KOLVOZA-898959 format. One record per residue (C-alpha): residue number from 0; x, y, z; residue in three letters. Coordinates in Angstrom, 2 decimals. Layout:
<sites>
(site NUM; (X; Y; Z); "ALA"),
...
</sites>
This chain:
<sites>
(site 0; (-86.16; 206.58; -64.06); "MET"),
(site 1; (-88.12; 205.48; -61.06); "ALA"),
(site 2; (-86.23; 205.58; -57.85); "THR"),
(site 3; (-84.98; 202.31; -56.42); "ASN"),
(site 4; (-84.29; 202.07; -52.66); "SER"),
(site 5; (-81.38; 200.60; -50.97); "LEU"),
(site 6; (-81.09; 200.00; -47.26); "PHE"),
(site 7; (-77.61; 199.95; -46.04); "LEU"),
(site 8; (-76.69; 198.04; -42.80); "LEU"),
(site 9; (-72.85; 198.42; -42.50); "PRO"),
(site 10; (-72.92; 196.55; -39.12); "GLY"),
(site 11; (-69.73; 196.03; -36.95); "ASP"),
(site 12; (-65.99; 195.77; -37.29); "GLY"),
(site 13; (-64.79; 196.43; -40.82); "ILE"),
(site 14; (-68.41; 196.58; -42.06); "GLY"),
(site 15; (-68.51; 200.34; -41.79); "THR"),
(site 16; (-65.10; 200.74; -43.71); "GLU"),
(site 17; (-65.96; 198.57; -46.62); "ILE"),
(site 18; (-69.64; 199.92; -46.96); "MET"),
(site 19; (-68.13; 203.41; -47.31); "ALA"),
(site 20; (-66.43; 202.40; -50.59); "GLU"),
(site 21; (-69.69; 201.02; -51.87); "VAL"),
(site 22; (-71.38; 204.24; -51.10); "VAL"),
(site 23; (-68.82; 206.05; -53.30); "LYS"),
(site 24; (-69.69; 203.78; -56.23); "ILE"),
(site 25; (-73.51; 204.47; -55.75); "ILE"),
(site 26; (-72.95; 208.23; -55.54); "ASP"),
(site 27; (-70.96; 208.05; -58.69); "TRP"),
(site 28; (-73.36; 206.01; -60.67); "SER"),
(site 29; (-76.26; 208.24; -59.41); "ASN"),
(site 30; (-74.35; 211.35; -60.47); "ALA"),
(site 31; (-73.66; 209.73; -63.98); "GLU"),
(site 32; (-77.30; 209.02; -64.33); "GLY"),
(site 33; (-76.65; 205.16; -64.59); "LEU"),
(site 34; (-78.73; 204.65; -61.36); "THR"),
(site 35; (-81.40; 206.43; -59.35); "ASP"),
(site 36; (-80.89; 205.01; -56.10); "PHE"),
(site 37; (-82.24; 206.45; -52.81); "SER"),
(site 38; (-80.30; 205.23; -49.78); "THR"),
(site 39; (-80.91; 204.90; -46.13); "ASP"),
(site 40; (-78.77; 203.44; -43.29); "SER"),
(site 41; (-79.35; 201.65; -40.18); "GLY"),
(site 42; (-77.88; 199.51; -37.39); "LEU"),
(site 43; (-77.53; 195.85; -37.24); "ALA"),
(site 44; (-75.47; 193.50; -34.99); "GLY"),
(site 45; (-73.54; 194.51; -31.92); "GLY"),
(site 46; (-73.78; 198.25; -32.67); "CYS"),
(site 47; (-77.57; 197.86; -32.57); "ALA"),
(site 48; (-77.37; 196.04; -29.26); "TYR"),
(site 49; (-75.35; 198.90; -27.81); "ASP"),
(site 50; (-77.91; 201.48; -29.15); "ALA"),
(site 51; (-81.31; 199.50; -28.75); "HIS"),
(site 52; (-80.63; 196.43; -26.68); "GLY"),
(site 53; (-81.52; 194.40; -29.83); "GLU"),
(site 54; (-79.54; 192.96; -32.67); "ALA"),
(site 55; (-81.75; 194.99; -35.06); "ILE"),
(site 56; (-84.54; 197.53; -34.08); "SER"),
(site 57; (-88.18; 197.25; -35.15); "GLU"),
(site 58; (-87.72; 200.59; -37.03); "ASP"),
(site 59; (-84.80; 199.22; -39.00); "ASP"),
(site 60; (-86.56; 195.92; -39.70); "MET"),
(site 61; (-89.50; 197.99; -41.00); "ALA"),
(site 62; (-87.04; 199.85; -43.45); "LYS"),
(site 63; (-85.48; 196.70; -44.64); "ALA"),
(site 64; (-88.94; 195.23; -45.42); "LEU"),
(site 65; (-89.86; 198.32; -47.50); "LYS"),
(site 66; (-86.38; 198.51; -49.41); "ALA"),
(site 67; (-85.99; 197.17; -52.85); "ASP"),
(site 68; (-82.66; 195.70; -51.69); "ALA"),
(site 69; (-80.54; 195.48; -48.39); "VAL"),
(site 70; (-76.99; 195.91; -48.54); "ILE"),
(site 71; (-75.33; 194.37; -45.43); "PHE"),
(site 72; (-71.73; 194.57; -44.19); "GLY"),
(site 73; (-70.65; 192.29; -41.24); "ALA"),
(site 74; (-71.72; 191.78; -37.65); "VAL"),
(site 75; (-70.20; 190.45; -34.42); "GLY"),
(site 76; (-66.96; 190.63; -32.37); "GLY"),
(site 77; (-65.66; 189.58; -29.02); "PRO"),
(site 78; (-67.18; 192.63; -27.40); "LYS"),
(site 79; (-70.68; 190.84; -27.50); "TRP"),
(site 80; (-69.57; 187.38; -26.68); "ASP"),
(site 81; (-71.61; 187.43; -23.45); "ASN"),
(site 82; (-74.83; 189.16; -24.58); "VAL"),
(site 83; (-77.99; 187.03; -24.25); "PRO"),
(site 84; (-78.33; 184.42; -26.99); "TYR"),
(site 85; (-81.28; 185.79; -28.75); "ASP"),
(site 86; (-79.69; 189.21; -28.77); "LYS"),
(site 87; (-76.29; 188.24; -30.22); "ARG"),
(site 88; (-75.14; 190.19; -33.30); "PRO"),
(site 89; (-75.84; 187.22; -35.56); "GLU"),
(site 90; (-79.49; 187.30; -34.61); "ALA"),
(site 91; (-79.79; 190.25; -36.90); "ALA"),
(site 92; (-78.83; 188.31; -39.84); "LEU"),
(site 93; (-81.16; 185.38; -38.97); "LEU"),
(site 94; (-84.06; 187.71; -38.41); "ARG"),
(site 95; (-83.53; 189.67; -41.71); "LEU"),
(site 96; (-83.35; 186.22; -43.64); "ARG"),
(site 97; (-86.45; 184.85; -41.82); "LYS"),
(site 98; (-88.69; 188.06; -42.03); "ASP"),
(site 99; (-87.80; 189.02; -45.52); "LEU"),
(site 100; (-88.39; 185.42; -46.64); "GLY"),
(site 101; (-84.75; 185.17; -48.03); "LEU"),
(site 102; (-84.64; 181.48; -48.82); "PHE"),
(site 103; (-82.19; 181.38; -51.56); "ALA"),
(site 104; (-78.61; 182.14; -50.83); "ASN"),
(site 105; (-76.34; 182.58; -53.84); "LEU"),
(site 106; (-72.51; 182.28; -53.08); "ARG"),
(site 107; (-70.22; 182.48; -56.08); "PRO"),
(site 108; (-66.70; 181.18; -55.88); "ALA"),
(site 109; (-64.71; 182.87; -58.65); "ILE"),
(site 110; (-60.90; 182.74; -59.07); "CYS"),
(site 111; (-59.75; 185.83; -60.71); "TYR"),
(site 112; (-56.87; 185.12; -63.15); "PRO"),
(site 113; (-54.59; 187.36; -61.31); "ALA"),
(site 114; (-55.10; 185.65; -57.98); "LEU"),
(site 115; (-54.82; 182.05; -59.07); "ALA"),
(site 116; (-51.39; 181.81; -57.21); "ASP"),
(site 117; (-53.05; 183.12; -54.00); "ALA"),
(site 118; (-55.00; 179.89; -53.58); "SER"),
(site 119; (-53.83; 177.15; -51.36); "ALA"),
(site 120; (-54.22; 174.81; -54.33); "LEU"),
(site 121; (-52.10; 174.55; -57.46); "LYS"),
(site 122; (-52.95; 177.04; -60.08); "ARG"),
(site 123; (-54.01; 174.60; -62.61); "GLU"),
(site 124; (-56.84; 173.36; -60.25); "LEU"),
(site 125; (-58.28; 176.73; -59.43); "VAL"),
(site 126; (-57.47; 179.03; -62.52); "GLU"),
(site 127; (-60.69; 179.92; -64.22); "GLY"),
(site 128; (-62.79; 178.44; -61.37); "LEU"),
(site 129; (-66.41; 179.71; -61.39); "ASP"),
(site 130; (-68.74; 177.77; -58.96); "ILE"),
(site 131; (-72.17; 179.03; -57.73); "LEU"),
(site 132; (-73.49; 177.37; -54.47); "ILE"),
(site 133; (-77.07; 177.73; -54.00); "VAL"),
(site 134; (-77.87; 177.32; -50.29); "ARG"),
(site 135; (-81.27; 177.03; -48.66); "GLU"),
(site 136; (-81.21; 179.69; -46.12); "LEU"),
(site 137; (-84.38; 179.82; -43.96); "THR"),
(site 138; (-84.87; 176.16; -42.96); "GLY"),
(site 139; (-83.05; 173.19; -41.79); "GLY"),
(site 140; (-81.15; 172.66; -38.50); "VAL"),
(site 141; (-80.48; 176.54; -37.92); "TYR"),
(site 142; (-84.32; 177.10; -37.58); "PHE"),
(site 143; (-85.72; 173.80; -36.67); "GLY"),
(site 144; (-87.48; 173.12; -33.40); "GLU"),
(site 145; (-86.97; 171.90; -30.71); "PRO"),
(site 146; (-83.76; 173.73; -30.35); "LYS"),
(site 147; (-82.67; 173.59; -26.63); "GLU"),
(site 148; (-80.18; 172.43; -23.99); "ILE"),
(site 149; (-81.78; 170.12; -21.45); "ILE"),
(site 150; (-80.40; 169.48; -17.82); "ASP"),
(site 151; (-80.48; 165.84; -17.37); "LEU"),
(site 152; (-79.19; 165.85; -13.88); "GLY"),
(site 153; (-76.04; 164.39; -12.43); "ASP"),
(site 154; (-73.99; 166.95; -14.26); "GLY"),
(site 155; (-75.27; 165.85; -17.68); "GLN"),
(site 156; (-76.86; 167.99; -20.29); "LYS"),
(site 157; (-78.19; 167.32; -23.76); "ARG"),
(site 158; (-78.04; 169.71; -26.68); "GLY"),
(site 159; (-80.76; 169.49; -29.23); "ILE"),
(site 160; (-80.94; 170.96; -32.82); "ASP"),
(site 161; (-83.69; 169.73; -35.22); "THR"),
(site 162; (-83.18; 169.24; -38.82); "GLN"),
(site 163; (-86.47; 169.99; -40.53); "LEU"),
(site 164; (-87.42; 170.34; -44.25); "TYR"),
(site 165; (-90.83; 170.41; -46.00); "ASP"),
(site 166; (-91.32; 169.59; -49.69); "THR"),
(site 167; (-92.00; 173.13; -50.76); "TYR"),
(site 168; (-88.91; 174.43; -49.26); "GLU"),
(site 169; (-86.76; 171.85; -51.10); "ILE"),
(site 170; (-88.77; 172.46; -54.32); "ASP"),
(site 171; (-88.35; 176.18; -54.42); "ARG"),
(site 172; (-84.66; 176.29; -53.79); "ILE"),
(site 173; (-84.04; 173.52; -56.38); "ALA"),
(site 174; (-85.95; 175.63; -58.90); "ARG"),
(site 175; (-83.81; 178.57; -58.28); "VAL"),
(site 176; (-80.73; 176.52; -58.65); "ALA"),
(site 177; (-81.87; 174.76; -61.88); "PHE"),
(site 178; (-82.87; 178.30; -63.28); "ASP"),
(site 179; (-79.50; 179.60; -62.65); "LEU"),
(site 180; (-77.78; 176.51; -64.09); "ALA"),
(site 181; (-79.70; 177.27; -67.40); "LEU"),
(site 182; (-77.78; 180.57; -67.60); "THR"),
(site 183; (-74.45; 179.05; -66.94); "ARG"),
(site 184; (-72.93; 175.66; -67.67); "GLY"),
(site 185; (-76.11; 173.66; -67.52); "LYS"),
(site 186; (-74.78; 171.36; -64.87); "LYS"),
(site 187; (-76.06; 170.90; -61.26); "LEU"),
(site 188; (-74.93; 168.92; -58.32); "HIS"),
(site 189; (-77.37; 168.29; -55.41); "SER"),
(site 190; (-75.45; 167.66; -52.09); "ALA"),
(site 191; (-77.11; 166.05; -49.12); "ASP"),
(site 192; (-76.52; 163.18; -46.67); "LYS"),
(site 193; (-79.41; 160.83; -47.68); "LYS"),
(site 194; (-77.33; 157.78; -46.60); "ASN"),
(site 195; (-77.71; 158.77; -42.95); "VAL"),
(site 196; (-80.41; 161.46; -42.79); "MET"),
(site 197; (-84.08; 161.23; -43.44); "LYS"),
(site 198; (-84.19; 164.88; -44.40); "SER"),
(site 199; (-81.59; 164.13; -46.93); "GLY"),
(site 200; (-83.75; 161.22; -48.43); "VAL"),
(site 201; (-86.59; 163.77; -48.88); "LEU"),
(site 202; (-84.25; 166.30; -50.26); "TRP"),
(site 203; (-82.89; 163.96; -52.98); "ASP"),
(site 204; (-86.48; 162.83; -53.84); "GLU"),
(site 205; (-87.79; 166.33; -54.32); "VAL"),
(site 206; (-84.70; 167.57; -56.22); "VAL"),
(site 207; (-84.87; 164.59; -58.62); "ARG"),
(site 208; (-88.55; 165.47; -59.13); "GLY"),
(site 209; (-87.70; 168.91; -60.14); "VAL"),
(site 210; (-84.89; 167.90; -62.35); "ALA"),
(site 211; (-87.55; 166.24; -64.70); "LYS"),
(site 212; (-88.67; 169.80; -65.51); "ASP"),
(site 213; (-85.03; 170.70; -66.63); "TYR"),
(site 214; (-84.09; 168.28; -69.35); "ALA"),
(site 215; (-81.40; 170.80; -70.60); "ASP"),
(site 216; (-79.64; 170.62; -67.21); "VAL"),
(site 217; (-77.23; 167.78; -66.44); "SER"),
(site 218; (-78.18; 166.56; -63.00); "PHE"),
(site 219; (-75.91; 164.90; -60.47); "ASN"),
(site 220; (-76.36; 163.74; -56.92); "HIS"),
(site 221; (-73.32; 163.93; -54.54); "ILE"),
(site 222; (-73.03; 163.27; -50.77); "LEU"),
(site 223; (-72.17; 166.40; -48.93); "ALA"),
(site 224; (-68.92; 165.04; -47.42); "ASP"),
(site 225; (-67.85; 163.86; -50.74); "ASN"),
(site 226; (-68.59; 167.12; -52.24); "CYS"),
(site 227; (-66.27; 168.81; -49.69); "ALA"),
(site 228; (-63.56; 166.49; -50.75); "MET"),
(site 229; (-64.10; 166.93; -54.37); "GLN"),
(site 230; (-64.07; 170.65; -54.18); "LEU"),
(site 231; (-60.43; 170.37; -52.91); "VAL"),
(site 232; (-59.59; 167.60; -55.22); "ARG"),
(site 233; (-61.09; 168.83; -58.44); "ASN"),
(site 234; (-63.19; 172.03; -58.02); "PRO"),
(site 235; (-63.65; 172.82; -61.80); "LYS"),
(site 236; (-65.83; 169.77; -62.14); "GLN"),
(site 237; (-68.56; 171.81; -60.49); "PHE"),
(site 238; (-70.86; 174.53; -61.94); "ASP"),
(site 239; (-73.88; 175.04; -59.66); "VAL"),
(site 240; (-74.33; 173.15; -56.34); "ILE"),
(site 241; (-77.71; 173.26; -54.50); "VAL"),
(site 242; (-77.70; 172.10; -50.95); "THR"),
(site 243; (-79.35; 172.67; -47.50); "ASP"),
(site 244; (-78.68; 175.42; -44.90); "ASN"),
(site 245; (-76.15; 173.47; -42.80); "LEU"),
(site 246; (-74.17; 171.82; -45.76); "PHE"),
(site 247; (-74.30; 175.06; -47.74); "GLY"),
(site 248; (-72.77; 177.00; -44.82); "ASP"),
(site 249; (-69.81; 174.60; -44.75); "ILE"),
(site 250; (-69.26; 173.95; -48.53); "LEU"),
(site 251; (-69.52; 177.66; -49.52); "SER"),
(site 252; (-66.68; 178.41; -47.14); "ASP"),
(site 253; (-64.53; 175.60; -48.53); "VAL"),
(site 254; (-65.25; 176.89; -52.09); "ALA"),
(site 255; (-64.46; 180.38; -51.00); "ALA"),
(site 256; (-60.90; 179.44; -49.90); "MET"),
(site 257; (-60.30; 177.92; -53.15); "LEU"),
(site 258; (-60.17; 181.44; -54.53); "THR"),
(site 259; (-57.42; 182.64; -52.21); "GLY"),
(site 260; (-59.40; 184.69; -49.72); "SER"),
(site 261; (-62.80; 185.05; -47.98); "LEU"),
(site 262; (-62.39; 188.71; -48.46); "GLY"),
(site 263; (-62.82; 188.26; -52.12); "MET"),
(site 264; (-66.39; 186.71; -52.45); "LEU"),
(site 265; (-69.91; 188.20; -52.34); "PRO"),
(site 266; (-73.19; 186.70; -51.82); "SER"),
(site 267; (-76.89; 187.27; -52.41); "ALA"),
(site 268; (-80.05; 186.12; -50.55); "ALA"),
(site 269; (-83.19; 186.24; -52.37); "LEU"),
(site 270; (-86.85; 185.79; -51.55); "GLY"),
(site 271; (-89.73; 184.44; -53.70); "ALA"),
(site 272; (-90.94; 186.89; -56.60); "PRO"),
(site 273; (-93.93; 188.87; -55.79); "ASP"),
(site 274; (-96.97; 187.50; -57.73); "PRO"),
(site 275; (-97.94; 191.00; -58.82); "VAL"),
(site 276; (-94.59; 192.89; -59.52); "THR"),
(site 277; (-92.33; 189.97; -59.92); "GLY"),
(site 278; (-89.91; 191.79; -57.57); "LYS"),
(site 279; (-87.89; 189.57; -54.93); "ARG"),
(site 280; (-86.96; 190.78; -51.47); "LYS"),
(site 281; (-83.13; 190.56; -51.50); "ALA"),
(site 282; (-80.10; 191.18; -49.25); "MET"),
(site 283; (-76.47; 191.31; -50.40); "TYR"),
(site 284; (-73.38; 190.79; -48.22); "GLU"),
(site 285; (-69.78; 189.64; -48.43); "PRO"),
(site 286; (-69.20; 186.27; -47.02); "VAL"),
(site 287; (-66.38; 187.20; -44.66); "HIS"),
(site 288; (-66.97; 188.26; -40.97); "GLY"),
(site 289; (-66.48; 191.61; -39.13); "SER"),
(site 290; (-62.72; 190.92; -38.62); "ALA"),
(site 291; (-62.54; 192.87; -35.47); "PRO"),
(site 292; (-58.68; 192.21; -35.28); "ASP"),
(site 293; (-58.26; 194.73; -38.14); "ILE"),
(site 294; (-61.17; 196.97; -37.67); "ALA"),
(site 295; (-60.37; 200.65; -37.73); "GLY"),
(site 296; (-56.88; 199.99; -39.39); "GLN"),
(site 297; (-57.99; 200.86; -42.97); "GLY"),
(site 298; (-56.55; 197.65; -44.27); "ILE"),
(site 299; (-59.73; 195.63; -44.93); "ALA"),
(site 300; (-60.29; 194.22; -48.46); "ASN"),
(site 301; (-63.57; 195.96; -49.91); "PRO"),
(site 302; (-63.79; 193.74; -53.01); "ILE"),
(site 303; (-66.30; 191.46; -51.70); "ALA"),
(site 304; (-68.58; 194.25; -50.52); "MET"),
(site 305; (-68.27; 195.84; -53.89); "ILE"),
(site 306; (-68.98; 192.64; -55.59); "ALA"),
(site 307; (-72.01; 192.12; -53.49); "SER"),
(site 308; (-73.27; 195.55; -54.69); "TYR"),
(site 309; (-72.67; 194.21; -58.25); "ALA"),
(site 310; (-74.83; 191.21; -57.41); "MET"),
(site 311; (-77.52; 193.64; -56.27); "ALA"),
(site 312; (-77.35; 195.48; -59.66); "LEU"),
(site 313; (-77.63; 192.20; -61.53); "ARG"),
(site 314; (-80.34; 190.25; -59.49); "TYR"),
(site 315; (-82.55; 193.03; -57.98); "SER"),
(site 316; (-82.49; 195.66; -60.62); "PHE"),
(site 317; (-81.64; 193.76; -64.00); "GLY"),
(site 318; (-78.67; 196.25; -64.46); "MET"),
(site 319; (-76.54; 193.49; -66.17); "THR"),
(site 320; (-74.18; 195.78; -68.07); "GLU"),
(site 321; (-73.28; 197.93; -65.03); "LEU"),
(site 322; (-72.83; 194.89; -62.91); "ALA"),
(site 323; (-70.42; 193.48; -65.56); "ASP"),
(site 324; (-68.69; 196.88; -65.35); "ARG"),
(site 325; (-68.22; 196.77; -61.66); "VAL"),
(site 326; (-66.86; 193.15; -61.76); "GLU"),
(site 327; (-64.65; 194.14; -64.63); "GLY"),
(site 328; (-63.25; 196.91; -62.69); "ALA"),
(site 329; (-62.40; 194.59; -59.89); "ILE"),
(site 330; (-60.62; 192.27; -62.27); "ALA"),
(site 331; (-58.81; 195.01; -63.84); "GLY"),
(site 332; (-57.52; 196.46; -60.60); "VAL"),
(site 333; (-56.27; 192.99; -59.64); "LEU"),
(site 334; (-54.67; 192.53; -63.04); "ALA"),
(site 335; (-52.83; 195.89; -62.48); "ASP"),
(site 336; (-51.17; 194.33; -59.46); "GLY"),
(site 337; (-53.10; 195.96; -56.51); "LEU"),
(site 338; (-53.56; 193.78; -53.52); "ARG"),
(site 339; (-55.12; 194.27; -50.12); "SER"),
(site 340; (-53.36; 192.76; -47.00); "ALA"),
(site 341; (-55.36; 189.51; -47.08); "ASP"),
(site 342; (-54.24; 188.68; -50.59); "ILE"),
(site 343; (-50.83; 190.26; -50.42); "ALA"),
(site 344; (-48.24; 188.77; -52.95); "GLN"),
(site 345; (-44.61; 189.33; -53.53); "GLU"),
(site 346; (-43.97; 191.90; -56.22); "ASN"),
(site 347; (-47.50; 193.29; -55.88); "ARG"),
(site 348; (-48.47; 196.63; -54.31); "LYS"),
(site 349; (-50.30; 196.23; -51.12); "THR"),
(site 350; (-53.03; 198.88; -50.54); "VAL"),
(site 351; (-55.50; 199.86; -47.94); "GLY"),
(site 352; (-59.28; 199.93; -47.94); "THR"),
(site 353; (-59.70; 203.33; -49.51); "GLN"),
(site 354; (-57.06; 203.01; -52.00); "GLU"),
(site 355; (-58.42; 199.80; -53.35); "MET"),
(site 356; (-61.91; 201.25; -53.54); "GLY"),
(site 357; (-60.59; 204.42; -55.24); "ALA"),
(site 358; (-58.70; 202.30; -57.82); "ALA"),
(site 359; (-62.02; 200.41; -58.57); "ILE"),
(site 360; (-63.91; 203.55; -59.01); "LEU"),
(site 361; (-61.29; 204.91; -61.17); "ALA"),
(site 362; (-61.63; 201.99; -63.48); "LYS"),
(site 363; (-65.34; 202.49; -63.64); "LEU"),
(site 364; (-64.92; 206.10; -64.52); "LYS"),
(site 365; (-62.44; 205.14; -67.19); "ALA"),
</sites>
């Protein structure tokens, strides 16, 4: 088996603790001959700023570009609130996404049966929930220029962020979403604000054009604000949602909380397939943050980090069976009644990071 390379960037806060549980699973699967991963690790976020004065060093960027997949933890914390804007911990994420060309962000929102009562919504609304939000990740208002604050004088300032999308950016993310819809429930919603935004008008025009190539997928347009409302009102009406960078950021967090906890959900960021090898650059990370308030206490939930590794197995390496086993182990541990602090429930055993990770690994070994 040819060696596949993983570049690990644990980051800040709880990132190092939850990444440690993924490393144990990688070591086990390598020892069992199920995988043949080589691993290297680096610094990203506040820890990289402390070490190098940048959110990610040039050496670590080079390693990320060479790796078959990047496994990312979390970045940020109040310690770095006052560093220069272009060196803030989050700048590492933005640079990785941009330089690796990771334009497609896949954020599943899955409600495990054992956790249906942990959601803020009624059980019948979320039990069996399985939504995939496909978010455009390298364009839109987060990257558009001009982006600045102008001093107008007389104590007045003007903040400017620019929403920009070209046809090709919308077309390629739409095709990723439609392709994924074909493997799932064959239903896709496209969320934009074409009623008030010219970029939304173009978004809808391009997505509708792509839809003509996917006759087997049921296509639906929805305004982004209505989509947020509908996610809370009747979330199981959705299967795949494709949307832009800004709305995807917001809608995926709404969808995440339907499942009970941000600590439960993974994500993938994919680039375009290489025209020769067909391989995509990719980065996998939990959607939760660095949680500095609980860092070092050993109580962080590692499930989203482990599930992100399962997504790497599935989307970067085609190891569908092993990905299913990892996801099944997570579901099995939850069904057994184990809970981390963020999903604690009455009459269920609350465990720490290492104990949860060990239980999932034990399920895998069984």
